[in-house]
N, C-alpha and C positions, 0 to 999 in steps of 0.2 A: 198394707199387705196387698200385693198384686193378685187380683182374682183372675184365674185362667179358665177358659172354656175347656170342654172335653177335647176338642180338636187341638187346642194350644198345648195342653198337657201331653197329648199323644205325640205331637211334633217335637216337643222337647225331649221326650224319651227316645225318639228316632235319632235326634241329634246326639244324645249320649251313646247310643248304640253304634252310630257311625264312627265315633271316636274310639269306642272299644275295639272296633274292627281295624283300627289303624288308618281310617279315612278322615282327613281333616275337612270338615264341612265349610270352612272359610279359608281356603289355601291362599298363601301370600304370593306364590309364583305367578308370573305372567301366563295367560293362556292365549296363544296366538291363533287368530282366525284369518281366513283368506277369502271368505265369501259371506254374502248376506242372502236372506231368503228370497228377496225380489230378483236379484241377478241370477240366482240358481234357476228359478223358474223361467226367466226371460231368456237365459242362455242355453237352455237344454235342447239337445238335438237327439232324436231317437237313434239315428245312425252313427252317432259319435263313438269312436273307439280310439284308445281305451276309454273306459268310462271316467268321467271327471271326478277327481279326488278333491274333497272339500273338508274344511275345518270350520265349524259353526259353533256359536254359543248363544244361549238365550234362556228364556224362562219357560218351564213346562206349563202349558195352558190346558191340556187335556191328555188323557191316555186311555188306551184299551189294552188290557193284559189278557193274552190268549195262550196260556201254557208256555210253550217254548219260544213263542214269538209275540211281539207286541208292537203297537203303534202309539206314538205320542205326537202332539203338536207343539212345536217350539216357536216362541215369539222372540224375535230380535228387534233391532232398531228400525228395520225396514219392512217388517211384516211377519208372516207366519209360514212355516214349512213343516211338512209331515216328515217324521223320522220313523224308520222301520228298524226294530231291534230284534235280532235273533240271539237267543241264549248262547248258541254254539259259536257265533261270530265274536261276541264280546268276551266270552269265556272259552277260548279254544282248548285250554287244558282240562284236566279232570275236575278241578275245583270250579263249581258253578255258583259259588256263594255270591259273587258280585251281582249276578242276575237274580238268583232265587231270593236273596235277602235284601241286598241293597236296592236294586231297581224295583222289585215287586213289593217290598214292604216298607222301606225306609225313605224312599223318595216320594214327594207329594207335588200336587199342582201348586205352582208358585215357585218351586225350587229352580235355581240356575244350574245348568249343566253345559258341558262342552262335548261336542260330538265330532269325531273324524270318520269319514267313510266316503262312499261314492254315490253319485246321483243316478237314479234310474226311474223308470215309470212302472207303477204297480199294475196288476192285472185289471184294476178298475180305472186305470188311466191317469192316476194322480202322480205328479212328479214328486219324488221323495228322496230322502237321503238314507241309504242303507248303512247303519252304524257299524263301525269296526272297533271303535273305542268309545268309552263313556267316562267323563270326568265330572265329579261333583264340584261345583264352583261356589255355591252359596245355598244354605238351607233356609227356607222360609218358615218362620215360626207362627205366622198368622195365616189362616185360610183366606183365599181370595173369594169375593162374590163370584159365583158361577152363573154367568148369564147364558140362558138356554133359549133356543127358539124351536117351536114345534108348530107345524101347519101355519107358519107365518106369524105366530104369536110369540112375543118375547116374555120369558118368565124370569123371575128373580133379578130383574134389571137393577143396576146400581145407578138409579136415576134421580134420587132426591137431591135437589140443587144444593142444599146446605151441606150434605155429606160429600157431594162431589167437589165443592169448592174447598171444604176443610181438608179433605183427603185427596187432593189433586193427583197424588202419586197413584192411588188406586184407580181413579177416573181414567188416567192415561193408560193404565194396564188393560182394563177390561172393556172400555167403551170405544169402539171403533169410530174413527172420525175426529176424536178430540185431539189426538196428536197432530193430525193434518192441519187443524186450525193454527197451532203454534208453529208448525213448519212454514205455513203461509205467512204468518206474522214476521218471521225472520226474513222471508223472501221480500216482503214489502220494504223492510228497512234496508236490505241489501240493494234493491232496485233504486230506491231513493238516493242512497249514498253514492251509487255508481253514476247516477244522473248528475249530481252536484260535482263529484270529483272530476268527471269528464269535462266539466266547464271550468275547472281550475279553482273552485271554491274550497276553502280550508275548514276541516272539521276541528272544533276546539272544545275545551272544557271550561265551564265557569262555576263559581262557588254555589254550593247547595246551602251552606250556612251563611246568612247575610245579616249585616247590621241593620239594613233597611229593606223591607220586603217590597221591591218595586217591579215595575213592568206590567202590572195588571191591577185590576180592581177586584180584590178578593180578601177573605179573612185568613190570616196566616196561622200556622202553628208556631208557638213560642217555646224556646228552650233557654238554657242558661249555660254559659261558658265559665267553668269554675276558675281556671287560671287567670282569665282576664276580668272575671267578676262583672260580666255584662250580659244582658239579654241578647239572644240571637233568634233569627227567624228562619224557618225552613223555606226554601225558595218557592215563591208562587209563580215566578216567570224569570227567564234569563235575558229578557230584552235589553235592559239597560247596560248589562255587561257586554253583550254582543255589539251594541252601538259604540261603546267605548273602544272596541277593537277596530271599528270602521274609522273612528277618529284617529286611531293609532296608525292607520295606513293600509290595513288589509282591504282588498277589493271586495271580497265576498267571504263571509264566514257562516257556518251553520253548526248546530248542536242538537243532538237527541237528548232532551232534558227531562229528568225526573222532577216533576213539580208536586207541590203539596198544598192543598187548600182545606182549611178547617171548616168545611161546609157540609151540606147534606149529602146523603148517599141514596142513589136510586138506580134505575136500569141503565142510565147513561153517565152516572157520576160515581167516581171512586176518589177518596181523599188523596190518594197517591196515583199519579197518572203520567203518561209520557207524551211530550210535545216535541215536535221538530220545529226549530225556528231558524230562519235564514235571512241574512241581510246582505244586499248587493248595492254597492255605491253607483252613483250616476244613473239610477233607474227610478221609475215612478210606479204608481199602483196600476196604471194601464199595462205597462210592461209585465208587472207581476201577475196580472190576470192571465195573460197569454202564457207566461212561464208555468203557472199552476196547471193550466189545461194540458200543456205538453207533458208535465210531470205525471199527472194522474192517469192520463191515457197510457203512458209508457208502463207505469206500475201495473195497471190492469192487464195489459198484454203480457208482461213478464210473469205475473203470478198466475193468471187465469187462462192466458192464451186467447182472450177475447176482451172487448171493451164493454160487454154487457154482463150484468150480474143480477141474479134474482134475490130480492130482499123482501121477505113476506110475500105479499101478492103483487109486488111491483117489479118490473124489469127496469133497472137503472142503467143508463148508457154513459160511460165515461169518455165517449168519443167527443173530441172538441169540434167546434167551439161551444161554449155554454151561454145560456141566457144571462143578460145583464139588466138590472133594474135598480133605480135608486130606492132608498129606504122609504122616503116620503111617498113615492109612486107606488111602492109595494103596499103600504098601509092604505093608500087611496084605493088601490086595486082590490083589496080584500075587505075593506070596511065602508068604502064610499066617503070617508072623511079626509079632508085635506088639512094636515097639521102645519102647513107652511105658515111661519110668522106667529104661531101661537105662543103665549107666555105660559108661565107655570100654572096659574089659576085656570086658564082655558084648557090646558092639558089635564088637569085634575077633573074638570067637568067632563071631558071626553072619557076618562077612565070610569067615572061614575055611570055615564050613559052606556058604556060597554060592559059594565059589571066586572071591572078589573080592580083587584085589590091594590091599595096604595097606602102609604103612611107619610107622616110629616118629614121623615128623613130624606125622602126622594126629591131630587132636583129635576130639572127639565130632561136631562139625559136619561135618568132612571125611568121616568114616566114614559118617555117615548119607547124605551127598550121594553118596558112591560107591555105596552100596547102591541108592539111588533111581535113579542114572544107569544102573547096570548092569541092574537088574531091572524098572524101571517106565517110565522116560522114553519109550522107543521104542514103548510100547503105546498111547500116547494120540495117536490119529490125528486125531479130531475136536477142535476147540478145547475145551480143558479147563483150568480154573483149579485148580492145585495150591496149597493154602493152608496157613497155620499152620505155618511152618517152626520147627524147634527153635532156641532162642535163640543157640546156639553158631554157627549158620550165618549169622546176620544181625546183624552188629555195628552197623548203622546203623538198625535197625528197632525200632519200639516193641514192648514186651512185650505179649502178648495180654491183653486185659482180663479174661478168665476163667481163664487158665492161665499163670502166670509162667514156665513152662518153654518156652513157645512164643512166637512173634512174629506180629504182624499183617502177614503177607506173602503174596503170591501170585506164582507164575510161570505164565504162559500157555503150555501145550504145544499145538503143532499139528504134525501129521505126525511125531510122535515127537521134536520138537526144541523147546527153549525159544525163544519169540518175544518175550515181554515179562516184565518183572520189576517188582514194585511193592510199596510198603510203606505202612503208616501210619507216618510218619517219626518217629524218635526225637527228641523235643525237650526231654528232660530232660538238662541238661548234666552232672549228676553221674553219672547212669547211663551217658551216652555216654563219659565219661572212663574209667569202669570197664571198659566194653566195649573201648575202645582198649587199655587195659592188658592185657586178656586176649589181644588180638591180638599185643601185644608179646611175651608169653610164648610164643605159637606161633612167632613169628619166631625167638626164641632157641632153640627146639627144632629149627629148621632149615626151617620153612615159609617159602619165599621168595615166597609169594603173600599172606602175612599183611599187614594194613593197618598203615601208619605212624600215629603219633599226630600229628594236625594241631592244634597248639595254637591257631592263629588261628581255626580253625573252632569249637573249644571256647569261645573267647572270644566269638565271635559268638552261639553258643547261650546264653551267660550273659546276653546282653542281652535274650533272650526270642524264641522262634520260635513262632508260633501253631500249633495243630494243623494238620498238613499231610499230604497224600498225594502221593507221587511215583511215577512210572512211567517205565520205559525200554523202548523197542522196538528190537530189532535190525532195522534197515531192510533190510540186505542179505538176511537170511533171509525177511523179509516179501515182498520182491520175488521171491525164489526161489519162494515159495508161489504168488503171484499170476500168475507167468508159467510155472509148471509146470517149473521147472528143478531138477535134482538136485544141482548143485554151485554153490558160491558164486562160483567163477571165471566162471561164465556171466553173472552179473549185475554184475560189476565190469568197468569198461572196461579197466582196466590192473591185473590181479591181480599180487601179488608173485611174482617168479620168480627163480631163480638166474641171475646174469648170464651172458650168452653168453661162451664162451671166445674 
């Protein structure tokens, strides 16, 4: 049995009364608008004649009823506008029931209405719409949280994070600034897409359901395909499919990829997230570093109008060029320890000395990664390319041209977190097979994030892949930076949460 609050019971009675009066609270017909709140305010001119006629629609957010005249605040997709309602204007005939009953008694905060009328400035100087017609468009059956401010203090705020993320629809309605985060998110994607398209690179789609979860070291989600009677994995990365397309002859391809990793959740990790990956033939990781600098500087200017953004207590500059330092030098810079040439036992001893947790499943690559993550990563606030990773950490990356113990790889660190990862892609099929076999050994040791061997990808490489550089950007983390948010949940419309009981 659905339990209703007193307010919900009252609103349902109002709904029935509207229908009794012949007013459909959920009309099917189109309601045509010709203006938004922001352009009404921006375009207003006091000397304008005749007065501008507008048709607007939105949600009632507040109202003040004062006898024969009233004010309400209407919220549309672009902001809020004050509406002035005079009983004699919307009910010019003798029958005043529309105003006396419908508007004063049966409409509530949260209801959608349409207004036609003209724009004017009130005696207090506020640009408003003088209503001439009012149309009920949708009746709200649940009361909204009413956020109030008095003397600079906010009361009854809808601020509990769990409630906000579960009921994002309410969060977007009542909390100013939330919608702007997601508008900026769209602008980030659009700016990036424009940059790639202008260079002639092709946007593509690759499978989400995969027989082999490849392209990254991560624990996958597993499902089952009933018709084929086989296990399938949700995509952890799209890298191997995009490189197949480079083999097929595309010069440059990119994809905004929804990826899924069955791992922990925290302030910067969600099991479902968005990555952009791009692959360009005849390029290397040095070219990709310059390309990435240009890309991020452009996005910052497009979205913010500046290359500087405040994140917490830091001012981060996206103006190129960015600092470049090798991983081994970064560890030496932050710990005073030179890991060059160390074997697995020596690396374990370094971990013990630095009080870094380890286990027997970790090989050299994982141990070095743990050291860097614990002692270095958080120190790089300004954009910094960490380059030349040990070969054990990068099974899909080409060996360094000057040092076969390293790879031609970079990760871009900003505000202490990885934002981008890029390689000079490994295109030697024999070397790639050996790397996959090393990953298999790690898997046999118990590393459940080690990569599978993708035989079809190896077959593709054997047909020949040109020299290629690839790069992935964590889009959610990039949006966090550009909007000054400290948790990934703030930039995901519907972050993963435990189901309600």
